[in-house]
C-alpha positions in Angstrom: 6.0 6.8 19.0 3.6 7.0 16.1 -0.3 5.4 16.1 0.7 2.4 14.2 3.8 -0.1 13.8 4.9 -1.5 10.0 5.5 -5.5 10.6 5.9 -8.6 8.6 3.6 -11.3 9.6 4.1 -14.9 8.4 1.3 -17.2 8.4 2.2 -20.9 8.2 -1.3 -22.1 7.4 -1.4 -20.4 4.1 2.7 -20.0 3.5 2.4 -16.2 3.2 4.1 -13.4 4.1 2.5 -10.0 4.3 3.3 -6.6 6.0 0.7 -5.0 8.0 0.2 -1.6 10.0 -0.8 -2.5 13.7 -2.3 0.2 15.8 0.0 1.0 18.9 -2.9 1.4 21.1 -4.9 -1.6 20.6 -4.5 -5.1 22.8 -2.9 -8.1 21.1 -6.1 -9.9 21.2 -8.0 -7.2 19.4 -4.7 -7.0 17.0 -5.1 -11.4 16.5 -9.3 -10.8 15.9 -8.4 -8.4 13.5 -5.9 -9.8 11.4 -7.5 -13.1 11.3 -10.5 -11.5 10.1 -8.6 -10.4 7.2 -6.9 -13.9 6.3 -9.8 -15.5 5.9 -10.8 -12.5 3.3 -7.6 -12.5 1.7 -7.5 -16.1 1.4 -10.8 -16.7 0.2 -12.0 -18.5 3.1 -9.4 -21.2 3.1 -7.8 -19.6 6.2 -10.5 -20.9 8.8 -10.9 -18.8 12.4 -10.3 -21.1 15.4 -10.3 -18.7 18.3 -7.0 -20.5 19.3 -4.4 -17.8 17.2 -1.6 -16.8 19.0 0.9 -14.1 18.3 4.8 -14.6 18.0 8.0 -12.5 17.4 9.1 -14.8 14.6 13.1 -14.2 15.7 12.9 -15.1 19.5 9.3 -17.5 20.0 8.0 -15.6 21.9 4.6 -15.5 22.9 2.7 -11.9 23.5 -0.1 -12.1 25.8 -3.1 -11.1 24.7 -3.8 -8.5 27.1 -0.5 -6.6 26.3 -1.0 -3.4 24.3 1.5 -3.2 21.6 3.0 0.0 22.4 3.9 -2.0 25.3 5.6 -4.9 24.4 8.8 -4.8 22.1 6.9 -4.9 18.7 8.5 -2.0 17.1 8.5 -1.1 12.9 10.3 -3.9 10.8 9.6 -6.7 13.4 8.9 -10.3 12.4 5.7 -11.5 13.9 3.9 -14.9 13.2 0.2 -16.2 13.8 -0.2 -19.5 15.0 
C-alpha cells in the first residue's frame, strides 16, 4: 500500500465534495482534525469545528473509529467518505 490514499470526501454541512489524499499511517481521529481545520480555511470560516465530527463510509454508512489507522480499514483509493 502506498503512503496515501485518494478519497472523495463529501461535506453535507457546506454541500461540497472534495478529492483528498489521506496519509495511510495516521489514525482516523488525527485525519478528522486535519480535515476540519482545512474545511474552516477553504470555507472562509463558514464551517465551524464542533469536535464531535465523525467519518463515515458514504456507501455503507459505516462509522470509522477514531483509533483506527487508515491502512487497517477498508478505506482505499476511490473510497467515498462523509464527514458529519
